Phi, psi and omega in degrees: 000140186275130174236137170263110187300318181298311178293335176281332179270337190302316183296339186270348188294313190281316173308319181301310183297321179295322174302311182296313176302318177299320180291316175295318185295316174301322180287325184259012188297317179302320183287326186279332195230007172241026171285151183291337187257025179288144185283169176302321184294319180291325176285333171291322176297321177301315182291327180275333189306317181297343175263354181298316178303325177299312186295317182287318182291330172297317176308310185294324179296315178302318178298318177302323178288322182299312188268007181056048177245098183300319183298320181285352170261312186291317180299308177303327176294317174306315182294315179300318176289326178298309187297309182305312182291315179299320170308318175296317180297319182287339179265003175089002185285344178249154177302317178209205190252024179292322175299320173299324172287332173293318180294311184294337181270313195267326188295312181303315187299316183291323183289325175299313182292322177294330184288342175271351184281319188064198185287146185222164172284175185295325186284320176296323185293318179300317176299318183294318177298318185296313181304314179298316177299320179297317180305307180294333181285320175297314179296321177298321181291313185295321182294317178293319184297323182281313195267329190230056183289345181268002185284157183302324182296305185293324175298314177298320178302313179299323186284323177287318185231064187298318184289313180297325183287326177297314185295325186287323183289320171304317182293317185292322173300317178294320183291318178293329178291324172295320184286331174264014180278099190286147180262199178286345172275123187297122170086002183256114181299152185294320182288338179281326179295313181300311180293317175314309182289327177294312182292329178291318176302308179304312185292328179294308182303318183292315176297319181293328179284327180259339180052033186267126178313319190297301185305322176293322174297321172303322178303310178291336175295313177303317179300309183300325181292320180290321175291324180300318190273335176275354189276056166067028178058034183276125176296321177296319178295325182301311187295311186298308186293328173283326178293326181286327174298320180291324174298312180302314179298327175295304179302321181297315182295321180289323174296325176296313181298322181296312181301319175301318186277327188243349184250135177285121189295328192279308188269332181089359176280164176292146188262196190291326177291318179290324173307308184301316179302311183297313173307317182296336185263000179282142176252248182253170173063062176205159184238146177237129178253134169251127182239144184225123182290131186286135175056027182300320180298317178295315184297319176300314186288327185281319183251350173101162186294325176302310175300319180297323175295332175293326177296317179297317179294321184296312180298311181302320186294322180286324183294321181300337185252026181289147182262178176095359184079015178292144173245115185272148176226156165269113180286321173154147179060236179258009185261140176236163178228141170230130185249126177252100182282137176076016182237154166265175183297319178296323179285330181271346182302307180306333180282327177287325175297317179297320175293323181298312186290319181294322180293320183285339180272355179269134182281129171254122184260124180268129182291131180285155180294339176288315178295320182295334181264357189270166173282164185292334179295319191267344182297141178093347183278342176231033189294323189288325182296305185262014181289118181240132180244154173219155175256129181256122185237158173227153174248146188220136172239138180235137177224165183227167174292142182204178178297327180276341186229078185274334185258144182296331177295316176300319180294323179299316184290319174298315177301323182296317181291329172292324178299320181281346170283325174296327177293316177299323175288005174123356183065173181057051186206159177248128173237145176242158179288126184282142182277143180260000000 
């Protein structure tokens, strides 16, 4: 699979900086906010700061509802509940740190599972919320059974179902013994450390494969949750790390909305709306290339739309790495556009030639009907017999800003005309507009 390192790492830069800033702020908190000469503004901020995670997470949840992203709603709600419970732990309102162990073990698992769900229909979303509520209800019951065995509710439960209650209590004791088995990190259960590294590994692999900004943000949320709980049970660190989590989620929600509006879902390139905005911002001295995949409709009809989508992805992945400062877009269908700011058509042509040659030299393997219909167990046994390869080529037309073509829309149309000239001349070639 092709990876663009710049595109892969870009979504991680801001979250990484925020995590580092949070760690530095937590380290220097006492020096920054315990001075005797702090002003009224800082004093007011210290009073408001504990409630900031609630506000920011609630905003993200509303954005998630507005954009119909269940994951961007459920994860903030999970963090709000976790922050509320952990604040109670640190202020001594709970008997011990059993609930801390529950949060550190179950919340990352839930975040990981939610991150894989993606968008759902209304019925599936409601079911997901009900499952989440039921899960916390069951955990709350087990916690009360373990920690408050003398309460009226638990006593009545033992009276009504003596045998079942006794068995359930023994099971709960075993579970909490495992959850409270401390590791070398003070206050962190051994099983939580194990699950943390497993989940981080799974989510890292998932992010690398999908390059989804949301999944990258969720990865840092789990890291911050671990830092919040392992930071010597400090209430200031708790506030700092949960506020940072809320900020990362907020940025993730904004980035997700941007991607939905401007990024083509299939190819990962900037889409038509982004192209229109870029065209509107162009001034002088630029060239526009229009690219069309040769014989794409015939290929699509012969091998199917799913294979056609793979062709588009392959062409886009190569185009996304184009040199010369070209900015690629998916224009629509099998057509792509590249804008070269500050270059003439003649200067842009070598870069498009390089792309054309690189694409045509790449082998595209067509999945056979037998492979598509076979089971996972039988795949690969007859790969060499039914292996079909194809060469993917493109035709390109390039036009530039000139006295006769002062508007980007005219340059784009001119590039499209030159593209069809390249088609008439035999395809798999790059043509530029001749100056008059």
